[in-house]
Every structure is written in C-alpha cells, then in structure tokens.
C-alpha atoms as one frame of an Amber mdcrd trajectory, in Angstrom:
protein
  94.414 116.017  71.023  94.436 113.660  73.981  97.386 113.902  76.323  99.071
 110.571  77.060 101.244 110.086  80.121 104.311 108.028  79.289 106.221 106.584
  82.232 109.967 106.886  81.816 113.159 106.131  83.662 113.455 108.158  86.872
 117.108 109.028  86.314 116.587 110.367  82.774 113.304 112.258  82.510 110.974
 110.479  84.913 111.411 112.915  87.774 108.423 115.231  88.276 107.752 117.803
  90.950 105.911 115.075  92.865 108.983 112.857  93.017 111.086 115.791  94.204
 108.504 116.693  96.860 108.155 113.090  98.012 111.916 112.663  98.424 112.083
 115.938 100.337 109.236 114.822 102.619 110.795 111.407 103.232 114.141 112.961
 104.149 112.404 115.285 106.599 110.261 112.405 107.907 113.393 110.505 108.986
 115.474 113.549 109.924 117.908 113.006 107.062 119.550 115.265 104.490 118.269
 113.402 101.448 116.255 110.444 100.202 115.841 108.395  97.031 112.640 106.707
  95.844 112.592 103.273  94.183 109.843 101.192  92.615 109.467  98.964  95.701
 110.901  98.327  99.141 112.431  95.102  97.818 114.268  97.002  95.075 115.401
  99.681  97.540 117.023  97.046  99.764 118.403  94.812  97.049 119.918  97.488
  94.836 121.277  99.694  97.656 123.076  96.881  99.452 124.308  95.473  96.148
 125.661  98.877  95.113 127.358  99.695  98.409 128.780  96.216  98.861 130.194
  96.065  95.343 131.431  99.651  94.976 133.051 100.177  98.374 136.474  98.482
  98.154 136.967  95.494 100.468 133.570  96.071 102.079 132.254  93.563 104.648
 128.520  93.306 105.361 127.351  91.947 108.719 123.752  90.779 108.504 121.188
  89.625 111.080 120.228  86.006 110.365 116.519  86.923 110.125 116.926  89.740
 107.611 114.425  89.990 104.765 115.028  88.175 101.472 115.597  91.500  99.684
 118.506  92.308 101.975 119.942  88.814 101.662 119.728  89.001  97.867 121.375
  92.422  97.723 124.239  91.287  99.944 124.681  88.122  97.886 124.687  90.024
  94.594 127.225  92.519  95.890 129.787  89.715  96.297 131.083  91.500  99.359
 132.304  89.359 102.239 129.221  88.436 104.257 129.044  87.690 107.973 125.824
  86.587 109.668 125.172  87.209 113.351 122.595  85.347 115.394 119.279  87.153
 115.569 119.451  90.155 117.913 122.558  88.696 119.577 124.812  91.630 120.416
 127.625  89.417 121.701 127.749  87.530 118.411 127.656  90.786 116.468 130.521
  92.229 118.497 132.600  89.065 118.084 132.273  89.383 114.301 133.160  93.083
 114.389 136.173  92.338 116.601 137.465  89.830 114.062 137.625  92.431 111.284
 140.309  95.120 110.906 139.105  98.334 112.526 139.685 100.408 109.374 138.073
  97.928 106.988 134.792  99.290 105.525 131.864  97.571 107.263 128.067  97.752
 107.044 125.759  96.342 109.723 122.447  95.470 108.032 119.410  94.831 110.207
 115.680  95.495 110.616 113.834  97.481 113.256 110.861  95.100 113.526 111.132
  91.556 112.188 107.911  90.664 110.429 107.830  86.923 110.999 108.418  86.875
 114.753 107.614  90.429 115.835 110.954  90.999 117.578 112.357  94.515 117.879
 116.048  95.312 117.408 118.083  96.945 120.152 119.057  99.886 117.999 120.990
 101.587 120.795 123.379  98.677 121.251 123.872  98.259 117.509 124.674 101.970
 117.132 127.204 101.756 120.000 128.929  98.781 118.399 128.924 100.462 114.991
 130.644 103.526 116.424 133.122 101.447 118.419 134.169  99.388 115.393 133.733
 102.114 112.742 130.866 100.478 110.822 127.993 102.008 108.862 124.438 101.133
 109.933 121.772 100.120 107.407 118.285  99.895 108.935 115.196  98.388 107.300
 112.269 100.304 108.886 109.598  98.700 106.683 107.571  97.356 109.619 108.175
 100.383 111.818 107.058 103.234 109.566 103.642 104.586 110.475 103.421 102.759
 113.795 106.200 104.034 116.065 107.504 107.415 117.097 105.741 110.712 117.664
 105.467 111.361 113.929 105.359 107.709 112.913 108.737 107.389 111.221 109.576
 104.148 113.013 111.563 102.506 115.778 114.621 104.677 115.146 112.525 107.730
 116.004 110.866 105.993 118.967 114.263 105.031 120.387 115.691 108.512 119.688
 118.308 107.262 117.253 117.247 108.453 113.795 120.183 110.842 113.589 122.642
 108.052 114.442 121.535 105.554 111.777 123.454 106.058 108.536 120.896 104.693
 106.058 117.202 104.125 106.734 115.200 102.108 104.222 111.422 102.003 104.011
 108.470 101.127 101.829 105.459 102.993 100.515 103.549  99.715 100.299 102.548
  99.176 103.946 101.535 102.036 106.246 101.724 104.535 103.376  99.243 102.357
 101.479 100.630 102.618  97.953 103.674 101.147  96.208 107.344 102.028  96.133
 110.356 102.096  98.414 113.108 104.463  99.455 116.323 105.078 101.342 117.166
 108.139 103.437 120.554 109.302 104.664 123.307 111.833 104.135 123.205 113.647
 100.810 126.557 112.255  99.634 125.517 108.693 100.469 122.169 108.996  98.694
 123.782 110.648  95.658 126.334 107.832  95.510 123.539 105.246  95.328 121.639
 107.421  92.835 124.710 107.471  90.580 125.568 103.767  90.652 122.483 101.691
  91.568 121.171  99.685  88.571 117.803  99.231  90.290 117.362 102.993  90.232
 119.057 103.973  86.990 117.540 101.411  84.617 113.933 101.086  85.728 110.701
 102.979  85.210 109.846 105.801  87.581 106.900 105.627  89.958 103.820 107.211
  88.356 103.446 110.856  89.465  99.990 110.076  90.868 101.541 107.474  93.194
 104.220 109.931  94.325 101.556 112.588  94.964  99.428 110.099  96.884 102.405
 109.095  99.024 102.942 112.762  99.932  99.360 112.954 101.201  99.721 109.681
 103.107 102.838 110.980 104.862 100.889 114.032 106.056  98.280 111.732 107.609
 100.938 109.511 109.194 102.809 112.444 110.724  99.621 113.633 112.408  98.248
 110.168 113.143  99.048 109.646 116.810  95.373 108.929 117.485  95.545 106.081
 114.949  98.746 104.720 116.472  97.123 104.830 119.934  94.062 102.951 118.697
  96.185 100.357 116.948  98.231  99.703 120.085  94.997  99.252 122.062  93.777
  96.705 119.528  97.058  94.779 119.635  96.890  94.660 123.421  93.263  93.480
 123.311  94.197  90.653 120.939  97.151  89.522 123.056  95.118  89.590 126.279
  92.352  87.626 124.583  94.746  84.959 123.323  96.313  84.661 126.767  92.872
  84.299 128.366  92.056  81.436 125.991  95.476  79.787 126.446  96.160  80.081
 122.727  99.952  80.299 122.334 101.613  83.191 120.519 105.015  84.844 120.448
 104.823  87.979 122.570 107.006  90.969 121.792 107.056  94.745 122.043 105.771
  95.063 118.473 102.377  94.995 116.775 103.048  91.635 115.103 101.459  88.588
 116.766 102.850  85.314 115.314 101.193  82.005 116.204 103.290  78.951 115.409
 101.326  75.974 114.063 104.366  73.959 112.945 102.419  71.770 110.526 101.702
  72.958 106.990  98.611  70.745 106.609  97.012  71.910 109.842  97.963  75.477
 109.022  96.172  75.254 105.686  93.136  73.666 107.326  93.028  76.365 109.998
  93.210  79.255 107.547  90.661  77.685 105.191  88.177  77.146 108.029  88.664
  80.689 109.261  87.695  81.913 105.810  84.904  79.495 104.852  83.177  79.223
 108.238  83.887  82.539 109.890  84.603  84.860 106.945  88.007  85.790 108.385
  90.939  85.921 105.990  94.328  85.071 107.497  97.279  84.315 105.258  99.180
  81.067 106.011 102.945  81.570 106.273 104.856  78.539 104.972 108.360  77.583
 103.842 110.395  79.221 102.307 109.147  82.400 103.990 109.784  80.678 107.328
 111.728  77.554 108.223 110.048  74.167 107.968 108.454  73.204 111.257 107.738
  76.855 112.129 104.737  77.366 109.830 102.484  80.035 111.286  99.750  82.578
 111.052 100.638  86.182 111.726  98.044  88.565 113.146  98.313  92.347 113.113
  95.254  94.309 114.249  94.908  97.684 112.583  93.537 100.950 113.913  90.241
 100.381 112.093  89.490  96.936 113.506  86.662  97.106 116.036  86.351  95.423
 119.424  83.633  93.165 118.007  85.930  92.091 115.147  88.684  91.148 117.588
  86.210  89.276 119.812  84.882  87.409 116.769  88.406  86.398 115.767  89.145
  85.162 119.285  85.945  83.087 119.435  86.679  81.600 116.020  90.254  80.699
 116.947  89.088  79.125 120.206  86.616  76.891 118.357  89.096  75.814 115.703
  91.911  75.300 118.199  89.666  72.786 119.915  88.436  71.098 116.726  91.924
  70.743 115.242  93.434  69.600 118.557  96.069  72.336 118.446  98.182  72.678
 121.624  97.220  75.243 124.220  99.647  77.414 126.114 101.041  75.810 129.238
C-alpha cells in the first residue's frame, strides 16, 4: 500500500520532529528561549501583531512609517491604538512614547533593514527608549537574516542586541531559501501567540520536508561567514561602479541598493531593455509598493554573482541611462 502524506494543521497534529527541531534551531539562532513557525513571513507578522494588539488590554502599537505591509495589516486588524513615527526618527518616537502613560502596554514595531530604501534601524536607541518608557520591542529581521552578524542571525546580532529585543520575526523565504516565517522570543510570549493566533491555529502546517530543509539551510548560514564576506565585497563593487559612472543610488550601510527612477513608464522601459537586450532581469518597483513618484529598481548582489556579472550590469546601466536620458548624479 502506498503511503500518502497528508498535511494537517500545525496546532492539532501537524507538528513533526522536523518542526520541533526547526523551532529549537531558530530559537538558538536568535539567542531566544523559544520560537514558533508560520506558513510565511507575512503571516508571522500579521497574525502576531494582530494577536498581541487585540489580546493585550489597552495596548498601543508604535510603528515606523516605512514598516512592511504585513506589519501594517496586523496592527490595523488588531484594532489597537496605532501611532506612527517618522522613519528612523528617534525624537519623533520618543515624543510619542512620552505622550502615553508610562504603565500603558506599548509595542514598538520596526524593521532592522528596510527593503525599499536600504536604511538600517538604530536598534540601540530604540532599545533604550523602550526600556525608558516600558515598551516591548518587535523587530522584523527579514532582510537581516543570513547577511549580518557572526552567525548570520541579523542586525540585532551584529549590533549586540539580540538579548534585548523582545520579539524577533523572520522568514524562511529569503536567505534560508525556502518558504515559511517565524517569531522568536521568551517562552511565555511565544506560547501566548501559539495559543491565540488564528494565523497559526487554523492553517496548514509547513510540509516536513520544508522544515527539514530549513534546518539544513540554517546550518549553512551559521557557518557562512565566507559567503557574507563575498556578498559584502560584491555590494561594495556595485556601489563603487555606480559612483564612478555617476549613476545615482541611495547609499546606506545595508546590502540593498535602490535607484530611484521616479517615472513608471521609464522604469518599465529600463527594466524591459535590461532583459531583452542584455539578458539581465531586474524587477521594477511601482506603486503601491512604493509611493508614486519614487518608482525604482532595487539591486542586491549576492555572494554568487561574479565580478564579470557586476561589470556587465554596470555597462548595461550606463548605456541605458544615456539612451533614456536619465539624470546622472551631481
């Protein structure tokens, strides 16, 4: 008789030894007591923030204005009082915290690396403010995992603050190379979300093969400093090349290199020509992912891109920048 694998709800009977091992590895990866795996990073953000915001009485959530749509949706669905601080503006964040009663439950929700502009959060200042005003910290490390820190667990590790962040959220769909998402934190916090989060309780579990694959990926990431070094070298090479050609880009301390085109028609033409003439695929980023007038391409060299690939991209961009009469850096 053939054996058939039936995927079932994680919370009922969809937890295998691979899910248990993966959650143990993720907790250790971030230096936390416990972790909880979801079907995607989006679901991890949306359902965790919704659960905490709705179940903690009189909770207020203070959110960076550039937070990901999954965080925004979770905060909105929680119906908790929402306060938005200007991107990476610590003065604005503190002014909001000051305006709230010191004993009122508060969550500061923010990202480590913002994917559309490449900016990096000042985790140290946020942690200080959270302690001063008795707020929990909720950190989206989606764009930090794999790329920062000695073992690759993200900006919190790089900045030496993993143990001071209350909840760290991540994805298995980027550096890990599979699908899924998770949160990591204190055991009581994770168990609370496990017990009340609809996006965990009522959905199908990750396939055991995916959980097993994620365990293997984490082993590679933890020992992948040589890959992180190579990736940083490639990012630097790209930025230096763009600067040499006077092609404007937003510089930051991260691996993300955004280039603002500001015109959806020219953006589409640029990306189509890159593909059809130079065999280079770059995804156009349009509204509603970014605001109108800030349409862009977003480049992120990987560890496996070669010097010749980067040089080819730079030559191609230089040609098209000229042909499309795009502005050069001043």
